[in-house]
Each structure stands twice: as C-alpha cells, then as structure tokens.
C-alpha positions in Angstrom: 0.9 -31.7 -11.8 1.5 -29.5 -8.7 1.0 -32.8 -6.8 3.4 -34.7 -8.5 6.4 -31.8 -7.7 5.6 -32.1 -4.2 6.1 -36.1 -4.3 9.2 -35.5 -5.8 10.3 -32.6 -3.8 9.5 -34.6 -0.6 11.5 -37.4 -1.8 14.4 -35.5 -2.7 14.7 -33.9 0.7 15.6 -36.8 2.6 18.3 -37.8 0.0 19.8 -34.7 -0.3 20.3 -35.1 3.5 21.5 -38.9 3.6 23.9 -37.3 0.3 25.3 -34.2 2.5 26.1 -36.6 5.4 27.7 -39.3 3.3 30.1 -36.6 2.0 31.3 -35.3 5.5 32.0 -39.4 6.0 33.8 -39.8 3.0 35.7 -36.7 3.6 36.7 -38.0 7.4 38.1 -41.2 5.5 39.9 -39.3 2.9 41.4 -37.4 5.9 42.7 -40.6 7.7 40.3 -39.9 11.0 39.3 -42.7 13.5 38.1 -43.0 16.8 36.2 -40.3 18.4 37.8 -37.9 15.4 35.8 -39.7 12.9 32.6 -40.1 14.8 32.7 -36.6 15.9 33.2 -34.8 12.6 30.4 -37.8 10.8 28.1 -36.5 13.7 28.6 -32.9 13.6 28.4 -33.3 9.4 25.2 -35.0 10.0 23.9 -32.2 12.4 25.0 -29.1 10.3 23.7 -30.8 7.1 20.1 -31.2 8.8 20.4 -28.0 10.3 20.6 -27.0 6.5 18.3 -28.1 5.0 15.7 -28.6 8.2 15.5 -25.2 8.9 14.5 -24.0 5.3 12.1 -26.7 5.0 10.5 -25.7 8.7 10.5 -22.3 7.2 8.8 -23.5 4.4 6.3 -25.5 6.1 5.2 -22.6 8.1 4.9 -20.3 5.2 2.5 -22.8 3.5 0.3 -23.2 6.7 0.2 -19.2 7.0 -0.7 -19.0 3.3 -3.4 -21.9 3.5 -5.0 -20.1 6.7 -4.9 -17.1 4.9 -6.6 -18.0 1.6 -9.3 -19.8 4.4 -10.1 -16.8 5.9 -10.2 -15.0 2.8 -12.3 -17.7 1.1 -14.6 -17.7 4.3 -14.6 -13.7 4.3 -15.4 -13.5 1.0 -18.7 -16.2 1.2 -20.1 -14.2 3.7 -19.8 -11.1 2.0 -21.1 -12.4 -0.9 -24.1 -14.1 1.0 -25.2 -10.7 2.7 -25.2 -8.9 -0.5 -27.2 -11.7 -1.7 -29.5 -11.3 1.0 -29.4 -7.4 0.8 -29.7 -6.8 -3.3 -33.0 -8.8 -3.8 -35.0 -7.2 -1.3 -33.3 -4.0 -1.7 -34.1 -4.0 -5.7 -37.8 -5.4 -4.8 -38.4 -2.2 -2.6 -36.6 0.2 -5.3 -39.0 -1.3 -8.0 -41.7 -1.0 -5.6 -40.8 3.0 -5.3 -40.0 3.6 -9.0 -43.1 1.7 -10.3 -45.7 4.3 -8.5 -46.4 7.0 -10.4 -45.0 10.6 -9.1 -48.5 12.1 -8.5 -49.5 9.4 -5.6 -46.2 9.8 -3.8 -47.4 9.6 -0.6 -47.2 7.7 2.8 -46.3 4.3 1.2 -43.4 5.7 -0.7 -42.0 7.3 2.5 -42.5 3.7 4.0 -41.1 1.8 1.4 -37.7 4.2 1.3 -37.8 3.7 5.3 -37.6 -0.2 4.8 -34.7 0.5 2.0 -32.8 2.2 4.7 -33.1 -0.3 7.2 -32.1 -3.1 4.9 -29.0 -0.7 4.0 -28.1 -0.4 7.8 -28.6 -4.1 8.4 -26.2 -5.1 5.8 -23.6 -2.7 6.5 -23.6 -3.6 10.3 -23.0 -7.2 9.0 -21.3 -7.7 5.9 -18.1 -6.7 6.9 -18.1 -9.3 9.4 -16.1 -7.8 12.3 -18.1 -8.5 15.8 -19.8 -5.6 17.0 -19.9 -3.4 14.2 -22.3 -0.3 13.9 -23.8 1.4 10.7 -25.5 4.7 10.9 -27.3 6.9 8.4 -27.0 10.7 9.1 -29.6 12.8 6.7 -29.0 16.1 5.3 -31.1 18.7 6.7 -31.7 21.9 4.8 -32.6 24.0 7.7 -30.5 26.5 8.4 -27.8 25.5 9.7 -27.4 22.5 7.0 -26.8 19.7 9.5 -26.3 15.8 8.8 -28.1 14.3 11.6 -28.6 10.6 12.9 -31.5 9.0 11.2 -31.0 5.3 12.1 -28.9 2.5 13.2 -28.4 -1.0 12.8 -25.9 -3.2 14.6 -24.2 -2.4 18.2 -26.3 -1.2 20.9 -24.9 2.4 21.2 -27.4 5.0 19.5 -25.1 7.9 17.3 -25.6 11.2 19.1 -23.1 13.3 16.9 -24.7 16.2 14.1 -22.7 17.6 12.4 -23.6 21.5 12.2 -22.5 23.8 9.1 -20.2 26.7 10.6 -18.2 24.2 13.0 -15.3 22.6 11.9 -16.5 19.0 12.5 -19.7 19.9 10.3 -18.0 21.6 7.3 -15.6 18.9 7.0 -18.4 16.3 6.9 -20.5 18.6 4.5 -17.7 19.5 2.4 -17.1 15.7 2.0 -20.6 15.0 1.2 -20.5 17.9 -1.8 -17.5 16.4 -3.2 -18.4 12.8 -3.0 -15.6 11.9 -1.2 -15.2 8.7 0.7 -13.4 8.5 4.2 -11.7 5.3 6.0 -9.9 6.3 9.4 -8.1 3.4 10.6 -7.6 5.2 14.0 -9.2 7.9 15.4 -6.6 8.0 17.9 -3.7 8.4 15.5 -5.6 10.3 12.8 -8.8 12.3 14.2 -10.9 14.5 12.1 -10.9 18.4 12.1 -13.0 19.2 15.0 -12.9 16.0 16.7 -13.6 15.8 20.3 -10.9 13.4 22.0 -12.8 10.7 24.4 -16.1 11.3 23.0 -16.8 8.4 21.2 -16.0 4.5 21.8 -15.3 3.3 18.5 -11.7 3.4 17.0 -12.1 2.9 13.5 -14.7 4.1 10.5 -15.9 4.2 7.3 -18.1 7.1 6.0 -19.3 7.4 2.6 -21.6 9.8 0.9 -25.3 8.8 0.5 -25.9 11.2 -2.8 -26.8 10.9 -7.1 -24.9 12.9 -9.2 -27.7 16.1 -8.4 -28.9 14.9 -5.2 -27.0 15.3 -1.4 -29.1 12.6 1.3 -26.5 12.1 3.9 -23.7 10.0 4.9 -23.3 6.0 5.4 -21.0 5.2 8.0 -20.2 2.1 9.6 -17.7 2.0 12.8 -16.1 -0.5 14.8 -14.5 -0.4 18.5 -11.2 -1.8 17.7 -8.3 -0.8 15.2 -8.4 -3.5 12.5 -12.0 -4.2 12.9 -12.0 -2.1 9.3 -10.0 -1.7 6.8 -9.4 0.0 2.9 -10.7 -3.1 1.5 -14.1 -3.2 3.3 -14.8 0.4 1.8 -16.2 -1.0 -1.8 -18.8 -2.8 -0.3 -20.1 0.3 2.0 -20.0 2.3 -1.1 -22.1 0.2 -3.2 -24.7 -0.3 -0.4 -24.8 3.8 0.2 -25.3 4.2 -3.8 -28.5 1.9 -3.7 -29.7 3.6 -1.0 -28.9 6.8 -3.1 -31.4 5.3 -6.2 -34.2 4.1 -3.2 -33.9 8.0 -1.8 -34.1 9.0 -5.0 -36.7 7.4 -6.9 
C-alpha cells in the first residue's frame, strides 16, 4: 500500500508542475500578452512553479534520507547491543550458576575466582556494548574499613587505569557513597558543564560518564562506571544497559 502511494505521488508531481505552468500560460493568453511579455510571463510562471513545488519536494527527500539513515544507525546499534548482551549473558549466567550451586560451607578460592571472572565479563561487556570508540568501564568496590571507601577494582576498554578513590568524609566520596546507598543511577553528559560535588577540574581525561550501583536490596558491593572521551559518546539511553550489567554483577557477587 505504501509503495502504491509513493508511485501515485511521484506521478502526480510532474503533472502538478505542468498544470501550474499551463495555468500561467493561459493567464498570459487571456490577458492578451505577446512577444517578450508572453515569453517572460510563461518562463516566470514555470520557474516560480518549479520552485514552489521543487523546494518542498527536495526538503521531503532530504528528510526521508535522514530518517532512513537514522533508522539504519538505530538498527545497527540495536543489533550490536543485542549481540554483545547475548555474548555476555550466556557466560555470566553460567558463572552465576556455578557460584550458586556450590554449598555455602565450601565457599572458598574457587568461588572467589568465579566471581572475579564474572566481574571481568561485565566490565568487558560494559566497555563494548554501547558502541562508541575508546570507552572505559571501571568497578569501584566498597571497602568497609574506616573511612569507608570506593576503591578501583578492575577496568576494561581504554588503556587508562582509574586512580580515584571515593572516601567517606570528602565531598566527592560522600556524594558517591550516598548514590550507592540510595541505589541511584547517574548520567553526566558533560563533566565540564555539570561537574560533581568536589570534582577536581582538569583531573580527568573523560568528558562523559555513567555510574550505576552494584547492589542488592540488602548489600552494597560498589559502583560500575562507563566513561567516554567526548561529549556524546554516552547518552541517557545507555544507562539501562549499564544498569542490567550492574544488577547481574551484584547477583554474582552476592551469590
């Protein structure tokens, strides 16, 4: 049906231009124009009609091209995300199964190693699933020693080791620990435009990031972050994918 409408529309356009031009010519005849007056009137009518019809048609064509391009980009991004999530979910659910199948009394080095593997799978997926170049994912583990801290405990993606420790009693540390306690997600579109409380200007190379708590209802394990070098590398829509990975990691660490 849509194809039929396009055919009819394409056929109607030149007819509309021709009819409008003929109308200008007939108007010139009725007004008893001849010679150069007639020629100029007819040409002017043809040009103005072509512009009146052609400009909207060109705009429509450009809009359709942009829509097709945006749709293709969205489809490619969706397919990539689905592929990476599928590649992540299978090994991650396998690892969680192995962890939970172990008797609690035998929880030891093997279980810790399995949890470490789960963390590596999540970090790798978080750095790849969103599709922008040179993303970096980090896990900051909660350390209960006084003062309570969030300490870097692994990263994937861009070769830039995280250096920040979020300590209780500092403005930035209290902000991060409060976010974890409230189970709040955070998306920062531009660190220069909206810096965090206690943020050190110029101390970081990345310009945008997502931070999501790794926690169950009863336990707080830490925070999973993904950051990008350029504004626009991450969007609000990416938070959901990071949240899923963070929840899965919490299940693995809490099993």
